GUROVO-873694 format. One line per field, with one value per residue: residue number from 1; residue in one letter; x, z, y of N, C-alpha, C, O in turn. Coordinates in steps of 0.05 Angstrom, whole numbers, plus 5000, padded with zeros to 4 digits. Layout:
resi	[NUM ...] $
resn	[A ...] $
n.u	[X ...] $
n.w	[Z ...] $
n.v	[Y ...] $
ca.u	[X ...] $
ca.w	[Z ...] $
ca.v	[Y ...] $
c.u	[X ...] $
c.w	[Z ...] $
c.v	[Y ...] $
o.u	[X ...] $
o.w	[Z ...] $
o.v	[Y ...] $
// end
This chain:
resi	[1 2 3 4 5 6 7 8 9 10 11 12 13 14 15 16 17 18 19 20 21 22 23 24 25 26 27 28 29 30 31 32 33 34 35 36 37 38 39 40 41 42 43 44 45 46 47 48 49 50 51 52 53 54 55 56 57 58 59 60 61 62 63 64 65 66 67 68 69 70 71 72 73 74 75 76 77 78 79 80 81 82 83 84 85 86 87 88 89 90 91 92 93 94 95 96 97 98 99 100 101 102 103 104 105 106 107 108 109 110 111 112 113 114 115 116 117 118 119 120 121 122 123 124 125 126 127 128 129 130 131 132 133 134 135 136 137 138 139 140 141 142 143 144 145 146 147 148 149 150 151 152 153 154 155 156 157 158 159 160 161 162 163 164 165 166 167 168 169 170 171 172 173 174 175 176 177 178 179 180 181 182 183 184 185 186 187 188 189 190 191 192 193 194 195 196 197 198 199 200 201 202 203 204 205 206 207 208 209 210 211 212 213 214 215 216 217 218 219 220 221 222 223 224 225 226 227 228 229 230 231 232 233 234 235 236 237 238 239 240 241 242 243 244 245 246 247 248 249 250 251 252 253 254 255 256 257 258 259 260 261 262 263 264 265 266 267 268 269 270 271 272 273 274 275 276 277 278 279 280 281 282 283 284 285 286 287 288 289 290] $
resn	[X X X X X X X X X X X X X X X X X X X X X X X X X X X X X X X X X X X X X X X X X X X X X X X X X X X X X X X X X X X X X X X X X X X X X X X X X X X X X X X X X X X X X X X X X X X X X X X X X X X X X X X X X X X X X X X X X X X X X X X X X X X X X X X X X X X X X X X X X X X X X X X X X X X X X X X X X X X X X X X X X X X X X X X X X X X X X X X X X X X X X X X X X X X X X X X X X X X X X X X X X X X X X X X X X X X X X X X X X X X X X X X X X X X X X X X X X X X X X X X X X X X X X X X X X X X X X X X X X X X X X X X X X X X X X X X X X X X X X X X X X X X X X X X X X X] $
n.u	[5898 5896 5837 5825 5856 5872 5886 5917 5936 5969 5978 5992 5938 5912 5865 5829 5859 5859 5806 5805 5840 5814 5771 5788 5835 5820 5782 5805 5854 5916 5961 5945 5938 5958 5996 6014 6060 6063 6113 6140 6117 6124 6084 6043 6068 6074 6021 6002 6025 6042 6017 6032 6077 6095 6142 6148 6180 6162 6168 6147 6119 6105 6046 6025 5979 5974 6021 6013 5968 5988 6025 5991 5961 6001 6015 5965 5962 6003 5988 5942 5959 5964 5920 5850 5814 5823 5821 5819 5831 5821 5843 5800 5756 5712 5690 5628 5586 5516 5486 5439 5448 5472 5526 5597 5645 5690 5669 5630 5662 5689 5652 5641 5642 5700 5742 5719 5698 5678 5630 5612 5555 5563 5563 5561 5582 5554 5562 5513 5511 5472 5441 5474 5511 5549 5616 5660 5684 5696 5668 5643 5594 5536 5546 5544 5494 5473 5471 5489 5472 5526 5544 5593 5628 5617 5653 5694 5721 5735 5773 5780 5793 5834 5851 5855 5855 5829 5858 5845 5812 5761 5742 5744 5781 5744 5695 5644 5592 5587 5547 5531 5472 5481 5527 5562 5600 5627 5642 5683 5698 5667 5648 5657 5659 5702 5746 5747 5760 5813 5839 5834 5864 5915 5920 5915 5961 6000 5992 6003 6057 6076 6072 6045 5992 5925 5922 5976 5995 5962 5927 5867 5817 5796 5838 5860 5866 5837 5793 5764 5723 5674 5678 5642 5593 5584 5576 5531 5496 5482 5434 5395 5388 5343 5307 5299 5250 5251 5303 5325 5362 5360 5345 5387 5427 5402 5402 5457 5469 5438 5464 5515 5576 5628 5684 5696 5752 5787 5793 5772 5710 5647 5593 5534 5542 5508 5498 5467 5412 5394 5385 5394 5374 5411 5389 5378 5406 5456 5488 5550 5578 5622] $
n.w	[2128 2105 2096 2053 2000 1966 1902 1860 1807 1798 1774 1791 1801 1849 1875 1866 1888 1942 1954 1944 1983 2029 2026 2016 2046 2099 2109 2098 2119 2113 2107 2076 2026 1960 1919 1856 1837 1787 1755 1800 1835 1882 1913 1911 1939 1989 2004 2006 2049 2091 2061 2014 1970 1903 1862 1794 1731 1696 1644 1577 1536 1486 1481 1532 1565 1558 1582 1633 1652 1649 1690 1734 1734 1746 1798 1822 1818 1853 1903 1914 1938 1990 2007 2015 1981 1927 1907 1848 1809 1774 1799 1805 1815 1858 1900 1929 1981 1985 2033 2056 2065 2113 2126 2116 2061 2075 2116 2086 2050 2085 2095 2045 1995 1970 1911 1866 1821 1831 1805 1809 1796 1752 1766 1747 1779 1773 1762 1772 1748 1745 1790 1834 1864 1904 1927 1930 1990 2030 2039 1981 1962 1976 1972 1918 1887 1844 1796 1738 1703 1684 1646 1622 1663 1697 1725 1731 1786 1838 1861 1875 1854 1811 1760 1703 1686 1634 1591 1618 1654 1643 1630 1651 1657 1673 1681 1702 1721 1775 1804 1854 1888 1924 1911 1883 1835 1839 1794 1789 1754 1731 1774 1792 1763 1759 1777 1738 1692 1705 1711 1659 1630 1649 1630 1575 1565 1576 1536 1491 1498 1489 1435 1397 1367 1385 1376 1375 1426 1459 1498 1532 1492 1513 1536 1499 1469 1422 1425 1465 1469 1489 1554 1591 1563 1560 1615 1627 1596 1625 1651 1615 1616 1628 1688 1732 1777 1818 1855 1832 1807 1791 1742 1708 1725 1712 1656 1648 1664 1627 1579 1585 1563 1526 1505 1445 1424 1464 1516 1555 1586 1573 1576 1550 1541 1539 1520 1564 1576 1623 1691 1763 1828 1884 1941 2008 2044 2022 2029 2045 2038 2005] $
n.v	[4842 4910 4951 4988 5025 5087 5113 5161 5207 5268 5334 5395 5407 5434 5450 5407 5367 5380 5370 5315 5296 5313 5279 5223 5221 5235 5196 5144 5149 5181 5152 5110 5129 5141 5179 5198 5243 5282 5313 5328 5367 5418 5442 5405 5363 5386 5396 5344 5319 5265 5227 5174 5192 5192 5214 5234 5248 5308 5322 5338 5288 5238 5195 5199 5187 5132 5113 5133 5104 5053 5055 5065 5018 4981 4997 4989 4932 4917 4940 4912 4866 4879 4907 4900 4926 4970 5036 5070 5127 5190 5254 5288 5257 5227 5175 5162 5141 5134 5173 5153 5100 5097 5094 5108 5108 5076 5044 5018 4989 4956 4917 4897 4845 4810 4799 4824 4877 4941 4986 5049 5091 5145 5214 5280 5336 5398 5467 5511 5569 5607 5600 5590 5630 5632 5622 5563 5546 5510 5453 5419 5398 5428 5486 5472 5437 5411 5358 5322 5262 5219 5174 5162 5169 5129 5088 5029 5028 5011 4962 4894 4847 4806 4845 4889 4958 5000 5051 5114 5091 5072 5021 4953 4892 4849 4801 4808 4853 4896 4940 4973 4997 5038 5066 5121 5158 5219 5267 5322 5362 5403 5432 5484 5546 5584 5554 5515 5543 5560 5511 5489 5526 5514 5461 5466 5495 5456 5417 5449 5457 5407 5402 5369 5330 5308 5253 5238 5250 5221 5239 5260 5292 5339 5366 5400 5464 5476 5444 5464 5505 5556 5577 5604 5603 5548 5534 5565 5538 5494 5504 5491 5437 5384 5385 5335 5308 5268 5238 5185 5136 5084 5064 5075 5040 4992 4995 4994 4941 4912 4923 4905 4877 4841 4881 4881 4843 4856 4841 4872 4896 4927 4975 5008 5078 5128 5197 5243 5287 5308 5333 5333 5354 5346 5309 5333 5301 5292 5336 5362 5314 5313] $
ca.u	[5901 5882 5812 5825 5875 5864 5909 5911 5959 5962 5998 5985 5909 5911 5837 5818 5875 5849 5780 5812 5852 5793 5753 5801 5855 5807 5767 5821 5880 5934 5981 5934 5933 5981 5993 6036 6064 6073 6128 6153 6107 6129 6058 6030 6082 6068 5993 5996 6043 6030 6010 6054 6080 6113 6148 6158 6186 6139 6175 6127 6126 6082 6032 6025 5958 5980 6041 6001 5951 6005 6037 5970 5955 6022 6011 5941 5968 6020 5973 5922 5970 5964 5894 5827 5802 5840 5805 5837 5817 5832 5841 5774 5735 5709 5669 5611 5563 5492 5483 5416 5458 5480 5555 5614 5657 5706 5651 5618 5681 5695 5632 5638 5656 5724 5743 5701 5704 5654 5626 5592 5542 5576 5548 5578 5573 5554 5558 5491 5519 5448 5428 5493 5532 5568 5641 5666 5705 5702 5655 5634 5565 5524 5546 5536 5474 5462 5488 5478 5482 5549 5552 5622 5643 5610 5679 5701 5744 5741 5782 5790 5798 5856 5839 5869 5837 5837 5866 5823 5797 5733 5735 5760 5782 5730 5672 5618 5587 5576 5540 5513 5453 5490 5552 5564 5625 5623 5663 5682 5710 5650 5635 5661 5666 5728 5766 5748 5775 5841 5849 5836 5887 5939 5922 5920 5990 6016 5991 6017 6085 6083 6076 6035 5963 5911 5930 6004 6000 5944 5914 5839 5812 5790 5863 5870 5852 5819 5769 5754 5698 5671 5673 5617 5570 5579 5565 5504 5480 5472 5406 5377 5384 5317 5309 5282 5239 5259 5331 5324 5378 5360 5342 5413 5441 5389 5413 5485 5469 5427 5482 5542 5585 5657 5691 5711 5770 5808 5794 5756 5681 5635 5564 5527 5546 5495 5497 5441 5406 5379 5399 5380 5383 5417 5374 5391 5424 5483 5503 5574 5591 5649] $
ca.w	[2107 2108 2081 2027 1992 1944 1885 1839 1796 1797 1766 1797 1806 1879 1884 1866 1906 1969 1957 1944 2009 2049 2024 2021 2068 2125 2112 2097 2132 2093 2103 2057 2002 1942 1900 1836 1834 1760 1753 1826 1844 1911 1926 1914 1960 2015 2010 2010 2070 2105 2041 2000 1946 1883 1843 1768 1714 1683 1617 1557 1519 1472 1493 1560 1579 1558 1602 1659 1661 1654 1717 1753 1735 1760 1826 1831 1822 1877 1927 1919 1955 2017 2013 2005 1959 1918 1892 1828 1793 1771 1824 1807 1817 1886 1904 1952 1989 1991 2062 2064 2073 2141 2130 2096 2041 2088 2129 2065 2039 2106 2093 2017 1987 1953 1885 1848 1814 1836 1786 1817 1776 1750 1768 1743 1795 1755 1775 1760 1753 1748 1816 1855 1862 1926 1921 1946 2010 2046 2026 1953 1961 1993 1952 1893 1892 1819 1782 1714 1700 1666 1642 1615 1688 1713 1721 1749 1800 1864 1851 1894 1839 1791 1738 1692 1677 1609 1592 1627 1675 1636 1626 1666 1648 1693 1666 1716 1729 1802 1806 1877 1889 1943 1903 1862 1830 1833 1777 1798 1734 1726 1799 1797 1738 1761 1779 1712 1673 1712 1705 1630 1622 1654 1613 1547 1564 1576 1509 1473 1502 1477 1406 1381 1366 1404 1371 1382 1455 1473 1520 1526 1474 1529 1544 1477 1467 1399 1432 1491 1467 1506 1581 1603 1548 1568 1642 1626 1583 1644 1658 1595 1621 1640 1716 1741 1804 1838 1852 1830 1784 1787 1713 1696 1732 1697 1629 1649 1665 1602 1556 1592 1542 1520 1488 1424 1434 1480 1544 1572 1584 1571 1574 1535 1555 1523 1530 1576 1577 1648 1716 1788 1852 1904 1965 2031 2058 2009 2036 2061 2033 1995] $
ca.v	[4862 4935 4950 5002 5046 5103 5119 5180 5220 5296 5354 5423 5412 5436 5451 5380 5351 5386 5355 5287 5291 5316 5256 5197 5223 5235 5171 5120 5154 5189 5130 5091 5144 5140 5201 5202 5272 5286 5337 5334 5392 5423 5448 5379 5348 5399 5392 5316 5308 5242 5207 5161 5208 5181 5234 5225 5271 5322 5330 5331 5265 5226 5172 5205 5173 5104 5108 5139 5082 5030 5058 5062 4989 4967 5003 4975 4904 4914 4946 4891 4845 4889 4919 4885 4941 4992 5056 5083 5146 5217 5270 5302 5237 5217 5155 5169 5123 5148 5174 5137 5074 5099 5088 5121 5090 5057 5025 5002 4970 4936 4895 4888 4821 4814 4786 4836 4904 4957 5008 5068 5108 5170 5239 5303 5359 5421 5494 5526 5596 5624 5595 5585 5650 5630 5607 5540 5553 5486 5430 5425 5393 5448 5508 5460 5417 5399 5338 5309 5234 5218 5146 5161 5168 5105 5074 5006 5041 4999 4936 4875 4823 4809 4860 4912 4979 5012 5079 5130 5077 5069 4993 4934 4864 4833 4792 4812 4880 4901 4969 4974 5019 5058 5078 5141 5171 5247 5279 5350 5380 5427 5441 5512 5559 5596 5533 5501 5560 5559 5484 5486 5542 5498 5437 5476 5503 5432 5405 5466 5453 5381 5406 5347 5330 5291 5225 5234 5251 5202 5252 5266 5315 5363 5380 5416 5489 5477 5429 5475 5520 5580 5567 5615 5592 5520 5533 5576 5518 5474 5510 5479 5408 5378 5379 5313 5313 5248 5228 5156 5129 5055 5057 5075 5015 4971 4998 4985 4912 4901 4926 4896 4858 4844 4903 4868 4822 4870 4830 4890 4894 4953 4978 5032 5103 5149 5224 5247 5315 5313 5340 5328 5368 5326 5311 5345 5282 5292 5361 5357 5288 5321] $
c.u	[5885 5857 5815 5847 5863 5888 5900 5938 5951 5985 5986 5955 5904 5883 5825 5833 5866 5823 5786 5823 5832 5775 5767 5821 5843 5793 5785 5847 5900 5955 5971 5927 5959 5977 6018 6038 6079 6087 6141 6143 6111 6103 6042 6042 6075 6039 5987 6014 6028 6021 6035 6056 6102 6118 6158 6163 6162 6145 6154 6137 6101 6070 6030 6004 5963 6000 6030 5985 5966 6017 6015 5962 5976 6020 5987 5947 5984 6004 5952 5933 5970 5938 5872 5814 5821 5822 5824 5821 5831 5827 5815 5751 5735 5685 5655 5590 5539 5488 5459 5425 5468 5509 5571 5627 5674 5690 5638 5637 5690 5676 5629 5653 5681 5721 5722 5711 5678 5653 5605 5580 5555 5557 5567 5567 5576 5549 5536 5497 5496 5435 5448 5516 5554 5593 5643 5689 5713 5691 5645 5604 5552 5523 5539 5517 5464 5482 5473 5489 5504 5558 5581 5639 5633 5633 5682 5725 5751 5748 5791 5795 5823 5844 5857 5849 5848 5847 5842 5807 5768 5723 5753 5759 5770 5702 5645 5615 5575 5572 5521 5496 5464 5514 5549 5592 5619 5647 5661 5692 5694 5637 5639 5672 5694 5750 5769 5765 5805 5853 5853 5859 5913 5942 5927 5949 6008 6016 6004 6047 6094 6086 6066 6005 5951 5919 5958 6010 5984 5934 5885 5836 5808 5814 5872 5853 5832 5793 5754 5727 5698 5662 5646 5592 5563 5566 5536 5485 5469 5443 5386 5373 5357 5321 5289 5273 5250 5288 5330 5338 5379 5358 5369 5428 5428 5399 5442 5486 5459 5447 5510 5551 5615 5662 5709 5728 5793 5812 5779 5726 5670 5605 5558 5531 5534 5498 5468 5437 5389 5397 5381 5391 5387 5400 5391 5411 5452 5500 5526 5588 5619 5652] $
c.w	[2114 2090 2054 2024 1969 1929 1864 1829 1792 1787 1770 1803 1836 1889 1886 1885 1935 1974 1960 1972 2031 2050 2032 2044 2095 2130 2115 2113 2110 2087 2083 2030 1986 1920 1882 1830 1808 1758 1780 1838 1874 1926 1930 1937 1987 2023 2018 2032 2086 2087 2029 1973 1928 1862 1817 1751 1700 1655 1597 1541 1507 1488 1523 1575 1580 1579 1630 1669 1664 1681 1738 1756 1750 1790 1838 1837 1847 1902 1934 1937 1985 2026 2001 1981 1952 1900 1874 1812 1791 1796 1827 1807 1845 1888 1930 1956 1995 2021 2073 2073 2102 2147 2109 2078 2055 2102 2109 2055 2060 2104 2065 2011 1970 1927 1865 1841 1816 1817 1796 1793 1776 1750 1765 1760 1777 1770 1759 1766 1755 1775 1839 1854 1883 1918 1938 1965 2027 2032 1999 1951 1983 1976 1924 1899 1867 1807 1757 1711 1679 1663 1635 1640 1707 1709 1740 1766 1827 1858 1874 1881 1820 1766 1728 1682 1651 1612 1598 1649 1668 1634 1643 1653 1670 1681 1679 1725 1757 1804 1829 1878 1905 1933 1880 1859 1822 1818 1781 1778 1731 1751 1805 1772 1738 1762 1753 1693 1679 1705 1675 1619 1626 1635 1584 1544 1562 1548 1488 1474 1489 1447 1389 1382 1386 1401 1380 1412 1471 1499 1512 1510 1489 1538 1523 1474 1445 1405 1456 1489 1486 1534 1592 1589 1556 1596 1642 1613 1602 1652 1639 1599 1635 1670 1724 1770 1824 1833 1854 1804 1780 1758 1699 1701 1716 1668 1627 1648 1639 1579 1562 1574 1539 1501 1465 1435 1451 1508 1563 1568 1586 1573 1559 1553 1540 1536 1541 1580 1601 1670 1740 1809 1873 1929 1988 2044 2046 2017 2054 2056 2021 1997] $
c.v	[4887 4935 4963 5022 5062 5113 5140 5191 5250 5313 5382 5427 5413 5437 5423 5362 5355 5370 5325 5280 5294 5291 5230 5199 5222 5208 5146 5124 5160 5168 5110 5105 5146 5160 5202 5231 5277 5313 5346 5361 5396 5429 5423 5364 5360 5394 5363 5303 5286 5220 5195 5175 5196 5202 5223 5250 5283 5331 5321 5307 5253 5202 5175 5188 5143 5097 5113 5115 5056 5031 5054 5032 4974 4972 4990 4945 4899 4918 4926 4869 4853 4901 4902 4899 4964 5010 5071 5103 5173 5233 5285 5282 5226 5198 5161 5147 5140 5149 5159 5109 5074 5092 5103 5100 5069 5036 5007 4981 4949 4912 4884 4863 4828 4799 4797 4864 4920 4981 5026 5083 5135 5194 5262 5326 5384 5447 5508 5556 5615 5622 5594 5605 5647 5614 5582 5547 5529 5461 5438 5421 5409 5473 5498 5437 5402 5380 5330 5281 5234 5190 5142 5159 5147 5085 5050 5012 5030 4970 4919 4848 4828 4821 4882 4932 4991 5040 5096 5117 5071 5040 4976 4907 4846 4826 4796 4841 4881 4932 4973 5000 5043 5075 5098 5151 5200 5258 5310 5370 5406 5438 5470 5525 5570 5575 5518 5517 5559 5532 5480 5503 5527 5475 5445 5483 5478 5419 5422 5462 5426 5383 5384 5348 5310 5262 5220 5233 5231 5213 5258 5292 5341 5378 5400 5441 5489 5462 5441 5489 5544 5571 5577 5604 5564 5519 5544 5555 5496 5479 5498 5449 5404 5371 5358 5317 5294 5239 5197 5147 5099 5047 5058 5050 4992 4971 4988 4954 4900 4902 4917 4874 4860 4867 4892 4845 4833 4857 4847 4885 4923 4952 5004 5057 5126 5176 5229 5277 5322 5322 5335 5347 5347 5330 5322 5327 5282 5316 5354 5331 5292 5351] $
o.u	[5864 5857 5808 5856 5846 5909 5879 5959 5929 6009 5971 5948 5893 5877 5813 5822 5864 5820 5773 5816 5832 5765 5760 5824 5853 5793 5780 5860 5902 5966 5987 5912 5980 5958 6041 6019 6103 6074 6152 6159 6102 6100 6029 6027 6071 6034 5970 6018 6004 6016 6057 6040 6125 6100 6174 6152 6143 6130 6143 6160 6079 6083 6032 6011 5956 5997 6036 5988 5958 6019 6020 5957 5969 6024 5988 5939 5980 6007 5945 5917 5975 5934 5875 5805 5833 5811 5843 5800 5852 5810 5808 5728 5755 5663 5667 5579 5542 5487 5458 5410 5471 5517 5561 5622 5673 5695 5634 5629 5698 5683 5615 5676 5682 5699 5710 5730 5658 5673 5581 5592 5558 5537 5587 5544 5598 5533 5541 5488 5498 5419 5439 5538 5576 5590 5629 5711 5736 5705 5638 5589 5557 5501 5527 5524 5449 5506 5449 5513 5502 5577 5593 5662 5639 5633 5674 5747 5770 5730 5808 5799 5830 5829 5874 5828 5872 5844 5821 5790 5753 5700 5776 5740 5784 5688 5624 5634 5554 5591 5497 5505 5457 5521 5535 5608 5607 5670 5639 5693 5706 5617 5625 5692 5710 5770 5791 5782 5822 5876 5873 5872 5930 5964 5943 5961 6028 6037 6015 6061 6117 6102 6078 5993 5966 5924 5963 6027 5991 5933 5880 5851 5816 5812 5889 5828 5810 5773 5735 5709 5718 5640 5629 5573 5540 5547 5519 5461 5450 5428 5363 5355 5351 5335 5265 5288 5257 5295 5334 5327 5397 5369 5373 5441 5443 5404 5449 5502 5470 5447 5528 5537 5627 5645 5734 5719 5815 5832 5774 5718 5682 5593 5577 5524 5549 5500 5449 5456 5372 5421 5357 5414 5369 5396 5416 5432 5471 5524 5523 5609 5637 5673] $
o.w	[2127 2070 2034 2044 1954 1941 1853 1840 1783 1792 1753 1809 1848 1911 1907 1898 1951 1995 1976 1983 2050 2071 2051 2059 2113 2152 2132 2121 2090 2065 2073 2014 1997 1905 1891 1818 1806 1759 1781 1850 1890 1949 1951 1954 2007 2046 2035 2031 2093 2095 2035 1955 1937 1846 1817 1757 1694 1643 1599 1534 1516 1507 1538 1595 1599 1594 1649 1693 1679 1695 1758 1778 1765 1807 1860 1857 1862 1922 1957 1949 2002 2050 1979 1962 1970 1880 1883 1801 1804 1812 1849 1800 1855 1878 1951 1937 2010 2034 2097 2088 2113 2169 2088 2081 2047 2100 2114 2052 2052 2112 2061 2020 1958 1921 1850 1853 1804 1814 1792 1773 1797 1736 1780 1755 1768 1789 1737 1786 1766 1783 1862 1844 1879 1903 1959 1955 2036 2015 1994 1940 2007 1968 1908 1915 1869 1806 1755 1717 1658 1676 1641 1639 1731 1691 1764 1760 1839 1852 1890 1894 1816 1752 1744 1672 1646 1634 1586 1662 1686 1637 1648 1640 1683 1673 1667 1736 1762 1805 1825 1869 1900 1945 1860 1878 1801 1828 1777 1784 1728 1749 1823 1761 1720 1748 1745 1679 1661 1695 1666 1600 1608 1625 1570 1523 1548 1538 1469 1454 1480 1435 1368 1395 1400 1421 1392 1421 1493 1519 1488 1514 1480 1547 1529 1475 1448 1391 1466 1505 1498 1537 1601 1602 1559 1600 1657 1619 1595 1659 1646 1586 1653 1676 1722 1786 1846 1811 1876 1782 1766 1750 1680 1683 1707 1656 1608 1633 1629 1562 1545 1570 1548 1484 1467 1452 1452 1521 1586 1548 1598 1573 1555 1576 1529 1560 1530 1587 1600 1669 1737 1808 1880 1937 1988 2054 2060 2011 2075 2069 2024 1990] $
o.v	[4886 4920 4951 5034 5052 5119 5138 5186 5255 5306 5391 5450 5394 5426 5417 5345 5337 5358 5312 5259 5278 5283 5217 5179 5208 5198 5129 5104 5146 5166 5094 5094 5151 5159 5206 5243 5276 5334 5368 5375 5379 5421 5420 5353 5345 5387 5358 5279 5289 5198 5204 5171 5192 5208 5204 5271 5268 5346 5299 5305 5258 5192 5155 5176 5130 5077 5098 5107 5038 5011 5041 5023 4955 4954 4980 4935 4879 4903 4923 4854 4837 4906 4891 4886 4976 5001 5083 5096 5177 5226 5293 5289 5216 5204 5166 5137 5160 5128 5152 5096 5052 5085 5111 5076 5045 5012 4983 4958 4927 4890 4864 4860 4849 4789 4783 4874 4913 4995 5021 5085 5148 5194 5264 5334 5390 5447 5518 5566 5637 5639 5596 5599 5658 5594 5579 5554 5529 5450 5462 5438 5404 5481 5513 5419 5383 5385 5331 5276 5246 5181 5122 5149 5147 5068 5052 5002 5039 4954 4926 4827 4851 4808 4892 4925 4992 5051 5094 5130 5065 5035 4983 4899 4831 4844 4788 4852 4868 4947 4975 5021 5066 5095 5093 5151 5205 5258 5322 5394 5427 5452 5481 5517 5565 5578 5510 5506 5557 5531 5469 5494 5527 5470 5431 5478 5478 5412 5412 5463 5424 5368 5379 5365 5297 5248 5199 5219 5224 5199 5262 5311 5362 5401 5417 5439 5501 5466 5429 5484 5551 5559 5561 5598 5557 5504 5534 5555 5482 5460 5495 5438 5420 5352 5362 5329 5303 5233 5186 5151 5089 5027 5043 5038 4974 4950 4975 4943 4880 4885 4920 4854 4880 4873 4894 4830 4822 4862 4839 4872 4940 4930 5021 5057 5143 5179 5219 5292 5340 5319 5332 5356 5333 5353 5321 5336 5273 5317 5341 5326 5275 5362] $
// end
């Protein structure tokens, strides 16, 4: 069996797709990357040449996210028959191994046991507009060095066991938590002010076209214009997060393990995901990892 495949779904987010392809395409090989092209986007297809591209209609419809994750779960189940590990996530989410481990993600997974679900600690890459004026032209980590802990993005996203993921990928039907010290999930939504504003403009336009509310469409609240807020004010607010001195997130993993429990009678399992008001500057060893 092949070691690992990566799966995502994208609609027009070319900035994040480039980062996703640079990360997973180069590391795993594009032949092991699966991209659901929502809306048959020609630019997506061109950019992702060499990957396995699955085109689906982009017409607005209700319960979008429910259908999306149903499709992702079906693809996950099929690919598990051919790959030891399957990485599933949004196009702006990238799993990274701490460079201190001396190996990249593929090398890490080649040695990782099977029959488990791995949950990296979530880190949101934030653009400190007061300190980082330079644009992102190639790698993201370098021009951007600050992250805030994001328990909401500590997702069970590397699957090698029979398991189903919840809508959004936040929970898995797997009764044991594996959160290795070396693994992080970098969420890139806030990594660049300009790209954020452009992406939100596109998403607000999509939900406006659907003509329904958050409940009816089953899409994340952040896709709707009324929940957006002021972009510049939000990015400037990152400076108010408490800057921690040492990059040591072991305490977060301990909290995850202590609070791990069934999510009601859904079959899924969860842990506490508190909002955190801290930030860290990534150590030098992370420069260039994405």
